[in-house]
C-alpha positions in Angstrom: 14.7 18.2 1.0 17.8 17.6 3.1 20.9 16.0 1.4 22.5 12.8 2.8 25.3 14.8 4.4 22.8 17.1 6.1 20.9 14.1 7.4 24.0 12.7 9.0 24.2 15.7 11.4 20.5 16.6 11.5 18.5 16.9 14.7 16.3 14.1 15.8 13.1 13.8 13.8 9.7 13.7 15.4 8.8 10.9 12.9 10.4 8.7 10.3 7.9 7.6 7.8 8.9 4.5 5.7 6.9 4.3 2.4 5.6 7.1 0.1 2.4 5.6 -1.1 -1.0 7.3 -0.3 -0.8 6.3 3.4 2.7 7.5 4.0 2.2 10.8 2.1 -1.1 11.5 3.9 0.5 10.9 7.3 3.4 13.2 6.3 0.9 16.0 5.3 -0.9 15.8 8.6 2.3 15.8 10.6 3.8 18.7 8.7 0.6 20.6 9.3 1.1 19.9 13.0 4.5 21.5 12.5 6.3 18.3 13.1 9.8 17.5 11.7 9.3 14.5 9.4 11.6 12.4 7.3 9.7 10.4 4.6 11.8 7.7 2.8 10.3 6.0 -0.3 11.7 3.2 -2.4 9.2 3.7 -5.2 7.3 0.5 -4.9 3.8 1.8 -4.2 1.1 -0.4 -5.7 -0.8 2.7 -6.6 1.7 3.4 -9.4 0.3 0.3 -11.2 -3.3 1.4 -11.1 -4.3 3.0 -14.5 -7.4 4.6 -13.1 -9.1 4.3 -9.7 -12.8 5.0 -9.8 -13.6 4.3 -6.1 -11.4 6.9 -4.4 -13.7 9.7 -3.2 -13.7 13.1 -4.8 -12.7 12.1 -8.4 -16.0 11.5 -10.3 -14.1 10.6 -13.5 -11.5 8.5 -11.7 -7.9 9.2 -11.0 -4.7 7.5 -12.3 -2.5 6.2 -9.6 0.5 8.2 -10.5 -1.5 11.4 -10.6 -2.9 10.8 -7.1 0.6 10.2 -5.8 1.8 13.3 -7.5 -1.0 15.4 -6.1 -0.2 14.1 -2.6 3.5 14.8 -3.0 2.8 18.4 -4.2 0.5 18.9 -1.2 3.2 17.8 1.1 5.7 20.2 -0.5 3.3 23.1 0.3 4.0 22.4 4.0 7.8 22.2 3.7 7.9 18.4 3.4 9.3 16.1 0.7 10.1 12.6 -0.3 13.6 11.2 0.2 14.2 8.5 -2.5 15.9 5.5 -1.2 15.5 2.7 1.3 15.6 2.1 5.0 17.6 -1.1 5.2 17.6 -1.5 9.0 15.7 -0.2 11.9 16.6 -0.4 15.6 16.3 1.3 18.9 19.3 3.0 20.5 19.2 5.2 23.7 15.5 5.5 23.5 15.4 6.6 19.9 14.6 4.8 16.6 17.6 4.7 14.3 17.0 3.9 10.6 19.8 3.1 8.2 19.0 5.0 5.0 20.6 4.3 1.7 19.7 7.2 -0.7 18.7 6.3 -4.2 21.8 6.1 -6.5 24.2 6.3 -3.5 25.9 3.6 -1.6 26.7 5.7 1.4 24.6 4.7 4.4 23.1 7.5 6.5 21.5 7.2 10.0 18.2 8.8 10.6 17.1 9.2 14.2 13.5 9.7 15.2 11.3 9.7 18.3 8.6 7.7 16.4 8.4 5.6 13.2 5.4 5.0 10.9 5.6 2.1 8.5 3.6 2.4 5.3 5.6 -0.2 3.4 2.7 -2.1 1.7 2.8 -5.6 0.4 4.8 -7.6 -2.2 2.8 -9.6 -4.7 3.6 -13.2 -5.6 2.1 -15.8 -7.9 1.4 -16.8 -11.4 3.5 -16.2 -14.5 1.6 -13.6 -16.5 2.8 -12.3 -19.9 3.6 -8.6 -19.9 2.2 -8.3 -16.4 2.6 -4.6 -16.0 1.2 -3.8 -19.4 -1.8 -6.1 -18.8 -2.5 -4.3 -15.5 -2.1 -0.9 -17.1 -4.5 -1.9 -19.9 -7.0 -3.3 -17.3 -7.1 -6.9 -18.6 -5.4 -8.1 -15.4 -6.7 -6.6 -12.2 -5.6 -6.8 -8.6 -8.5 -5.7 -6.5 -12.1 -7.0 -6.9 -13.3 -4.6 -4.2 -11.7 -1.6 -6.0 -13.0 -2.1 -9.5 -15.6 -4.9 -9.6 -18.1 -2.3 -10.8 -15.8 -1.4 -13.8 -16.1 -5.0 -15.3 -19.9 -5.4 -15.1 -21.1 -8.2 -17.5 -17.6 -9.0 -18.6 -16.2 -12.6 -18.9 -14.4 -12.7 -15.5 -11.7 -15.3 -14.6 -10.6 -15.6 -11.0 -7.9 -17.9 -9.5 -8.2 -19.6 -6.2 -6.2 -18.3 -3.2 -5.0 -20.2 -0.2 -6.6 -17.8 2.3 -10.0 -17.5 0.6 -10.3 -20.1 -2.2 -13.9 -19.2 -3.4 -14.7 -15.8 -1.8 -13.5 -13.6 -4.6 -15.2 -15.6 -7.3 -18.5 -15.4 -5.3 -18.0 -11.7 -4.8 -17.5 -11.1 -8.6 -21.0 -12.7 -9.2 -22.3 -9.3 -8.0 -21.0 -7.8 -11.2 -21.3 -10.5 -13.9 -23.1 -13.8 -14.6 -20.0 -15.1 -16.4 -17.5 -15.9 -13.7 -15.0 -18.8 -13.9 -12.8 -20.0 -11.1 -9.5 -21.6 -11.9 -7.6 -23.9 -9.6 -4.1 -22.6 -8.7 -2.6 -26.0 -8.2 -3.1 -29.7 -7.3 -4.6 -31.1 -5.2 -7.7 -29.0 -5.3 -8.2 -26.3 -2.6 -12.0 -26.7 -2.9 -14.1 -28.5 -0.3 -17.4 -30.1 -1.0 -19.1 -27.2 0.7 -17.1 -24.8 -1.5 -18.3 -26.5 -4.7 -21.9 -26.4 -3.5 -21.7 -22.7 -2.9 -20.1 -22.1 -6.3 -22.7 -24.2 -8.1 -25.5 -22.4 -6.3 -24.1 -19.0 -7.4 -23.6 -20.2 -11.0 -19.7 -20.0 -10.9 -18.0 -22.3 -13.3 -14.9 -24.2 -12.1 -11.9 -25.4 -14.0 -10.2 -28.2 -12.1 -7.1 -28.6 -14.2 -4.4 -26.4 -12.6 -3.7 -23.0 -14.2 -0.2 -22.9 -15.5 0.2 -19.4 -17.1 -1.6 -16.5 -18.7 -0.9 -14.8 -22.1 -2.5 -12.0 -23.9 -4.2 -12.1 -27.3 -4.0 -9.4 -30.0 -6.6 -7.3 -28.2 -4.8 -7.6 -24.9 -7.4 -9.9 -23.4 -6.2 -12.7 -21.2 -5.9 -16.3 -22.3 -5.5 -18.8 -19.5 -3.6 -22.0 -20.1 -4.3 -25.1 -17.9 -2.4 -28.3 -17.3 -4.7 -30.3 -19.5 -3.6 -28.3 -22.6 -6.7 -26.2 -22.8 -6.8 -22.5 -23.5 -9.6 -20.4 -21.9 -10.4 -16.9 -23.1 -11.7 -14.1 -20.8 -12.2 -10.4 -20.8 -10.5 -9.8 -17.5 -8.5 -11.9 -15.0 -8.2 -11.5 -11.2 -5.1 -13.6 -10.3 -5.4 -13.1 -6.6 -1.7 -13.4 -6.6 -1.2 -13.8 -2.9 0.9 -11.3 -1.0 3.3 -10.9 1.9 3.4 -7.7 3.9 6.7 -5.8 3.9 6.9 -6.0 7.6 10.5 -7.2 8.2 11.6 -3.9 9.8 8.7 -4.2 12.4 9.3 -7.9 13.0 12.9 -7.3 13.8 11.9 -4.9 16.5 9.5 -7.6 18.0 6.2 -6.2 16.6 3.5 -8.8 16.5 2.5 -10.0 13.0 -0.3 -12.2 11.7 -1.2 -14.2 8.5 0.9 -13.1 5.5 3.2 -11.2 7.8 0.7 -8.4 8.3 1.4 -6.2 11.3 -1.1 -6.2 14.2 -2.0 -2.7 15.4 -4.3 -1.1 17.9 -7.1 1.4 17.4 -4.5 4.2 17.0 -2.4 2.2 14.5 0.4 1.5 17.0 2.1 -1.8 16.9 3.1 -3.8 19.9 6.3 -1.8 20.0 5.8 1.6 21.7 6.3 4.4 19.3 6.2 2.2 16.2 3.1 2.7 14.0 1.9 1.1 10.8 -0.7 1.9 8.2 -2.1 0.7 4.9 -1.7 -2.7 3.2 1.2 -3.7 5.6 -1.3 -4.0 8.5 -4.1 -6.5 9.2 -7.3 -5.4 7.4 -8.9 -4.3 4.2 -6.4 -3.1 1.5 -7.9 0.1 0.1 -6.5 3.5 -0.7 -9.2 5.2 1.3 -8.5 2.9 4.3 -4.8 3.7 4.1 -5.4 7.4 4.1 -7.9 7.2 7.0 -5.4 5.1 9.0 -2.8 7.8 8.2 -4.9 10.5 9.7 -5.6 8.4 12.8 -1.9 7.5 13.3 -0.7 11.1 12.6 -3.0 12.6 15.2 -2.0 10.0 17.8 1.7 10.5 17.1 1.4 14.3 17.5 -0.5 13.9 20.7 2.0 11.4 22.2 5.1 13.5 21.3 6.3 16.4 23.5 4.2 19.5 22.7 5.3 21.4 19.6 4.8 24.9 21.1 4.8 27.8 18.7 7.4 30.4 19.6 6.1 33.9 20.3 6.4 36.3 17.4 8.9 39.2 18.1 7.3 42.6 18.7 7.9 45.1 16.0 10.1 48.0 17.2 8.2 51.3 17.4 8.9 53.8 14.7 10.9 56.9 15.8 8.8 59.6 17.3 5.9 57.2 18.2 5.0 55.4 21.4 5.2 51.6 21.6 
């Protein structure tokens, strides 16, 4: 992996990848296998690090811890001469037809410029929301969960608590009825987000509703969530889906004029290119379904497109071996 001083005088990269989660690492693997010169910068905020075990990522029948999957991808990238550069891209701009990223290496205050023909953003999302006691420990234990699509099967017949969200107040609670008959929906605030039609749908599905706003969540001695509402009541559950709400980490793209949508998610075309030519985005930062498998699929699509759009990477001819003395060439 190049040092900061080496970066300052390095040649122009084919691609700068921002974000070292499953999408960014997969894209880097593809591009290195295409013999492209890649700089991958990662701040260490991948959501995947929080996941104790993923059971819906293909190829791992017993499930795979998030940090193990990240480690495997990083090791695979190293096999092809790539690596992760710890630190942050704090600014991105276009100068003389090239992308220029201001890179601050981890543990260093010196700013280094990285120049590249293309940029791929795999910066993910930032969660927001409710105060939850020992949040990281609760997520690691599995009593607080972040993705109903990812792990609904893992909580079959549990007592499931779900909080409303602004974008989809009742959809997640209704979805969880696939996995349990004991689902309770908590209001996030006042006034209620629920319409009369929402309430009819919840009643028809057998989802209980708690109208008093949810204030906070603590954990009991067995690490199960206890939900505290504004009326002074405590509600026990086996697992809680807070539906925290999220904002895409898309500020680098937005500054360049890339189109964004709800929750600051980046709008991309069928090849993952943003509305800024040469700027691509994949994973949770773009509009669509937030899943590991989706991010890696988008990475493959983007990497192939980037390779095909860049000037050809022609393999140099191998030098002929000199004939041994006394023999003909």
